[in-house]
Backbone bond lengths (Angstrom), bond angles and torsions (degrees), N, CA, C in turn:
res aa  C-N    CA-C-N  psi(-1)  N-CA   C-N-CA  omega(-1)  CA-C   N-CA-C  phi
1 M - - - 1.447 - - 1.531 110.78 -
2 K 1.315 116.53 -35.88 1.453 120.66 179.40 1.527 111.07 -67.04
3 K 1.334 115.71 -35.40 1.456 120.49 179.28 1.537 110.10 -67.21
4 L 1.327 116.87 -40.95 1.458 121.39 178.01 1.525 110.61 -62.56
5 S 1.308 116.55 -39.91 1.461 121.13 178.59 1.525 111.41 -61.85
6 K 1.327 116.62 -40.47 1.467 120.10 178.12 1.525 111.07 -66.18
7 V 1.325 116.39 -42.09 1.466 120.75 179.61 1.528 110.05 -62.31
8 L 1.332 116.60 -45.22 1.465 120.13 179.42 1.524 111.69 -64.70
9 T 1.318 116.69 -35.25 1.468 120.24 176.74 1.523 110.45 -63.51
10 W 1.322 117.16 -44.22 1.471 120.64 179.19 1.528 111.21 -66.63
11 I 1.326 117.62 -36.84 1.469 120.54 177.27 1.528 109.53 -64.87
12 A 1.333 117.35 -44.85 1.468 121.05 178.67 1.520 110.99 -61.48
13 L 1.325 116.47 -39.86 1.459 120.70 177.98 1.529 110.68 -63.86
14 A 1.322 117.12 -43.51 1.465 121.15 179.49 1.530 111.28 -63.47
15 V 1.321 116.72 -43.51 1.467 120.32 178.15 1.526 109.94 -62.44
16 G 1.320 117.32 -41.45 1.466 121.13 178.51 1.515 112.47 -63.34
17 V 1.336 116.96 -43.07 1.467 120.58 179.92 1.528 110.61 -65.75
18 V 1.329 116.91 -45.06 1.473 120.37 178.82 1.529 109.59 -61.04
19 S 1.327 117.40 -42.67 1.469 120.59 179.37 1.522 111.53 -63.37
20 L 1.326 116.98 -41.95 1.463 119.82 177.76 1.522 111.64 -63.36
21 I 1.326 117.26 -39.59 1.464 120.55 177.48 1.524 110.34 -62.50
22 L 1.336 117.01 -44.56 1.463 120.52 179.98 1.526 111.46 -65.35
23 V 1.322 117.37 -40.41 1.466 120.20 177.82 1.529 110.17 -65.47
24 G 1.332 117.11 -40.49 1.465 120.77 176.48 1.518 111.74 -61.46
25 M 1.336 116.77 -41.71 1.468 120.23 176.71 1.522 110.66 -62.83
26 M 1.324 115.85 -40.13 1.456 120.28 -178.87 1.526 110.16 -65.96
27 W 1.325 117.26 -46.17 1.465 120.21 178.77 1.523 111.22 -65.25
28 G 1.318 117.19 -35.83 1.461 121.12 179.82 1.518 112.70 -65.97
29 Q 1.317 117.40 -33.33 1.467 121.24 -179.69 1.528 111.88 -77.26
30 G 1.310 117.11 -34.46 1.462 120.65 -178.44 1.518 111.39 91.99
31 D 1.312 115.42 153.12 1.457 121.63 -176.71 1.525 112.92 -63.79
32 D 1.317 116.18 -43.49 1.460 119.43 -176.49 1.524 112.05 -65.08
33 A 1.331 116.68 -41.67 1.463 120.45 179.98 1.517 110.84 -65.15
34 I 1.314 116.88 -40.86 1.468 120.06 -179.72 1.525 110.49 -69.08
35 A 1.323 117.43 -39.64 1.465 120.41 179.10 1.523 111.48 -64.72
36 A 1.323 117.12 -30.49 1.461 120.65 -176.93 1.525 113.16 -86.48
37 S 1.316 118.69 -21.42 1.460 120.91 -172.62 1.526 112.02 -116.99
38 Q 1.320 115.11 119.07 1.466 120.83 176.74 1.529 110.75 -65.17
39 E 1.324 116.82 -34.13 1.468 121.29 179.81 1.526 111.34 -64.71
40 L 1.331 117.27 -42.80 1.464 120.61 177.81 1.524 111.40 -66.62
41 Q 1.325 116.34 -36.12 1.462 119.90 177.85 1.521 110.87 -63.64
42 S 1.337 115.82 -43.03 1.463 119.02 -178.11 1.524 112.55 -74.49
43 S 1.337 118.04 -19.89 1.462 119.14 -179.74 1.528 113.09 -95.40
44 T 1.333 118.38 -16.10 1.462 119.71 -178.69 1.525 112.46 -119.15
45 I 1.313 117.27 -51.83 1.462 120.41 -174.04 1.520 112.10 -79.77
46 A 1.321 118.30 -42.03 1.462 121.10 -178.01 1.533 112.64 -59.07
47 P 1.345 119.66 -43.31 1.475 117.89 176.81 1.532 113.35 -64.75
48 L 1.326 117.00 -33.03 1.463 119.13 176.83 1.524 111.13 -65.96
49 F 1.338 116.54 -39.44 1.455 119.54 175.72 1.527 110.98 -64.81
50 A 1.311 117.36 -39.97 1.463 120.85 178.62 1.525 110.96 -62.62
51 I 1.327 116.79 -42.94 1.469 120.63 177.92 1.526 109.86 -63.78
52 T 1.327 116.60 -42.51 1.463 120.51 -179.93 1.520 111.40 -61.66
53 W 1.341 116.66 -46.61 1.463 120.10 179.46 1.524 111.36 -64.80
54 A 1.323 117.43 -38.24 1.464 120.30 178.76 1.528 110.43 -64.34
55 L 1.331 117.07 -45.39 1.463 120.39 179.03 1.525 111.37 -65.37
56 F 1.325 116.92 -38.06 1.461 120.63 176.34 1.525 110.63 -62.48
57 G 1.322 116.80 -44.26 1.465 120.90 178.82 1.519 112.28 -63.44
58 I 1.321 116.31 -41.23 1.464 120.49 178.53 1.531 110.12 -64.47
59 A 1.329 116.73 -44.06 1.469 120.42 -179.86 1.529 111.13 -64.46
60 A 1.328 117.20 -44.88 1.465 120.35 179.33 1.530 110.90 -64.13
61 G 1.324 116.29 -42.13 1.461 119.99 177.64 1.515 112.50 -62.49
62 A 1.330 116.99 -41.22 1.470 120.97 178.64 1.525 110.83 -64.46
63 I 1.323 116.90 -40.97 1.461 120.68 178.99 1.523 110.16 -61.98
64 V 1.326 116.81 -49.56 1.465 120.62 -179.65 1.530 110.41 -61.75
65 F 1.324 117.33 -43.87 1.461 121.31 -179.58 1.518 111.46 -59.31
66 F 1.331 117.19 -50.42 1.461 119.92 -175.64 1.525 112.25 -71.17
67 V 1.330 117.72 -33.08 1.462 119.77 175.93 1.522 109.80 -65.79
68 L 1.331 116.69 -47.25 1.469 119.81 179.25 1.524 111.20 -63.18
69 R 1.317 117.38 -39.54 1.465 120.99 178.99 1.532 110.39 -63.20
70 T 1.318 116.86 -41.17 1.461 120.55 178.12 1.524 110.66 -64.26
71 W 1.334 116.76 -42.28 1.459 120.11 -179.96 1.522 112.02 -66.35
72 V 1.323 117.43 -35.17 1.469 120.23 178.61 1.535 109.69 -70.00
73 K 1.327 116.93 -42.41 1.467 120.61 -179.58 1.527 112.04 -70.93
74 N 1.324 116.44 -34.58 1.459 120.82 -176.83 1.530 109.21 -135.86
75 P 1.351 117.34 86.06 1.475 119.96 -177.02 1.534 113.83 -61.56
76 K 1.318 118.11 -22.65 1.469 120.04 178.81 1.522 111.04 -64.89
77 S 1.330 117.09 -30.10 1.464 119.54 178.78 1.526 111.23 -67.18
78 L 1.329 117.09 -28.23 1.466 120.56 176.14 1.522 109.62 -68.06
79 V 1.321 116.52 -41.86 1.461 120.63 -179.96 1.530 110.07 -63.15
80 V 1.335 116.80 -38.14 1.466 120.93 178.55 1.530 110.44 -68.57
81 A 1.324 117.32 -38.12 1.469 121.80 -176.51 1.525 113.05 -80.73
82 L 1.316 118.26 -20.52 1.464 122.12 -173.78 1.531 114.32 -56.07
83 P 1.334 120.24 -45.35 1.478 118.07 178.19 1.526 113.25 -60.66
84 Y 1.332 117.10 -35.92 1.465 120.35 179.51 1.531 110.94 -69.99
85 I 1.320 116.17 -38.52 1.467 120.21 177.51 1.517 110.10 -64.27
86 I 1.326 116.49 -45.34 1.472 120.61 178.92 1.524 110.35 -63.80
87 G 1.334 117.46 -41.59 1.464 120.52 177.98 1.516 112.06 -61.17
88 F 1.338 117.12 -41.19 1.459 120.70 178.72 1.529 110.76 -64.83
89 I 1.322 116.65 -40.74 1.468 120.53 177.83 1.525 110.44 -64.33
90 V 1.331 117.50 -38.91 1.466 120.89 177.15 1.530 110.13 -63.53
91 V 1.330 117.62 -43.34 1.466 121.21 178.16 1.522 110.33 -60.10
92 L 1.332 117.41 -44.75 1.461 120.31 178.13 1.523 111.29 -64.41
93 G 1.324 117.38 -36.40 1.465 120.72 177.18 1.518 111.76 -64.56
94 V 1.326 117.09 -43.48 1.469 120.91 178.02 1.527 110.02 -63.94
95 A 1.325 116.65 -42.98 1.470 120.17 178.05 1.528 110.23 -61.35
96 Y 1.315 117.12 -39.49 1.476 121.23 178.37 1.524 110.53 -62.55
97 L 1.331 116.93 -41.72 1.464 120.39 -179.53 1.528 112.22 -68.81
98 L 1.321 117.71 -29.57 1.466 121.42 -179.31 1.528 113.25 -86.00
99 T 1.318 116.85 -8.13 1.460 121.40 -174.28 1.519 111.86 -72.24
100 D 1.340 114.29 140.41 1.461 122.37 177.78 1.525 107.51 -117.59
101 S 1.322 117.20 132.91 1.466 119.75 -176.95 1.524 113.22 -107.59
102 N 1.328 117.35 21.19 1.462 119.46 177.94 1.528 109.52 -68.06
103 P 1.328 117.07 135.21 1.473 119.68 178.59 1.525 111.21 -59.76
104 T 1.319 115.05 145.63 1.457 121.92 -177.05 1.524 109.61 -115.15
105 L 1.325 116.35 143.18 1.459 121.20 176.74 1.525 108.83 -72.54
106 L 1.328 116.51 123.26 1.455 122.37 -178.42 1.527 110.49 -90.60
107 S 1.318 116.21 170.02 1.469 120.61 -177.19 1.530 112.66 -67.13
108 N 1.342 117.54 -21.54 1.460 119.93 179.57 1.530 112.63 -87.97
109 G 1.331 117.91 6.75 1.455 121.82 177.33 1.521 113.89 90.42
110 K 1.316 118.79 -6.69 1.462 122.26 178.64 1.528 109.26 -95.45
111 Y 1.334 115.69 168.15 1.454 121.14 177.61 1.525 109.73 -102.88
112 S 1.327 115.91 146.11 1.463 120.64 176.49 1.525 109.46 -72.96
113 T 1.321 115.82 161.24 1.465 119.33 175.44 1.528 108.27 -78.05
114 E 1.325 115.82 163.30 1.461 119.77 179.30 1.523 111.13 -63.09
115 S 1.336 117.15 -40.27 1.465 119.40 -178.11 1.525 111.17 -68.57
116 D 1.335 117.64 -40.15 1.467 120.07 177.24 1.526 110.74 -63.82
117 S 1.318 116.31 -41.90 1.455 120.76 179.12 1.526 110.61 -64.73
118 F 1.327 116.87 -39.64 1.462 121.42 178.89 1.523 111.19 -63.56
119 I 1.323 116.85 -47.07 1.465 120.86 -178.69 1.526 110.64 -63.21
120 A 1.334 117.05 -43.86 1.464 120.52 -179.77 1.526 110.76 -64.99
121 D 1.318 117.07 -45.29 1.455 121.03 -179.21 1.523 111.21 -64.86
122 F 1.325 116.83 -40.07 1.463 121.31 177.43 1.529 110.42 -60.75
123 G 1.319 116.79 -45.81 1.461 120.72 179.02 1.514 112.33 -62.81
124 I 1.330 115.85 -40.14 1.464 119.78 179.36 1.525 110.98 -65.48
125 W 1.338 117.22 -46.24 1.463 120.11 179.40 1.526 111.49 -62.83
126 A 1.326 117.13 -42.69 1.464 120.15 179.15 1.527 110.36 -62.11
127 T 1.328 116.95 -40.60 1.459 121.07 178.62 1.525 111.00 -65.60
128 Y 1.336 117.65 -42.84 1.461 121.00 177.89 1.526 111.01 -60.26
129 I 1.316 116.54 -46.79 1.469 120.24 -177.53 1.525 110.33 -64.68
130 L 1.337 117.20 -47.92 1.462 120.14 179.98 1.528 111.18 -64.20
131 G 1.332 116.82 -37.04 1.465 120.27 176.75 1.519 111.81 -64.90
132 A 1.330 117.12 -42.06 1.468 120.98 178.50 1.529 110.52 -64.37
133 I 1.322 116.75 -41.05 1.465 119.93 177.19 1.523 110.28 -62.65
134 T 1.315 117.10 -40.92 1.467 120.84 178.83 1.523 111.12 -62.29
135 V 1.330 116.96 -46.40 1.467 120.78 179.79 1.526 110.10 -62.21
136 L 1.332 117.14 -44.08 1.464 120.27 178.94 1.527 111.74 -61.70
137 C 1.316 116.59 -40.48 1.470 120.34 178.91 1.526 111.36 -65.53
138 V 1.323 117.39 -40.57 1.463 120.72 179.22 1.524 109.99 -66.11
139 V 1.332 117.40 -45.83 1.461 120.84 -179.58 1.523 110.01 -65.47
140 F 1.322 117.32 -46.94 1.460 121.35 -179.53 1.529 110.64 -64.26
141 G 1.322 117.06 -40.86 1.468 120.71 177.49 1.511 111.94 -63.55
142 G 1.325 117.48 -40.96 1.456 121.06 176.35 1.517 112.01 -65.64
143 F 1.321 115.69 -38.00 1.467 120.22 177.89 1.527 110.73 -64.59
144 L 1.333 117.44 -45.05 1.457 121.11 178.07 1.515 111.68 -64.30
145 K 1.326 116.82 -37.82 1.458 121.07 179.49 1.529 110.67 -65.45
146 S 1.350 116.64 -38.50 1.463 119.66 179.11 1.520 111.20 -69.95
147 L 1.321 118.82 -28.06 1.469 121.44 177.87 1.525 111.32 -72.12
148 K 1.324 117.27 -29.57 1.468 120.94 -178.74 1.505 112.92 -73.63
149 K 1.324 117.75 -22.33 1.480 120.87 -177.77 1.474 112.47 -80.45
């Protein structure tokens, strides 16, 4: 296990160094040059996106793996988590029903695509609903705490 930890540390260090080199190249070229040249975009920005997606995939995979492993080892934890999972799915369902996919006028004078508008609107509605639930829980929790005193 200690050997694996060292290997992962060296991999993380290598990814960090490569990312810093790419960011340095990007800053060295300047925003205008990168915006004007497809070649510069593919040599600086595209690898950063690839690294980001790879790290996102690794993180999501690790989360799913460890959650499933915990549920297999301790099935009672699944029963405890089930109402929260169902509640989150209900929130996403409500956000999906409230979503509007009409194209929106962007700052550059063009219109967004229907799918981009749908994804953005869905994210906004989900954030609003989860934020409202959070505020209600904080207020309700504070109210209950004041009743106990």
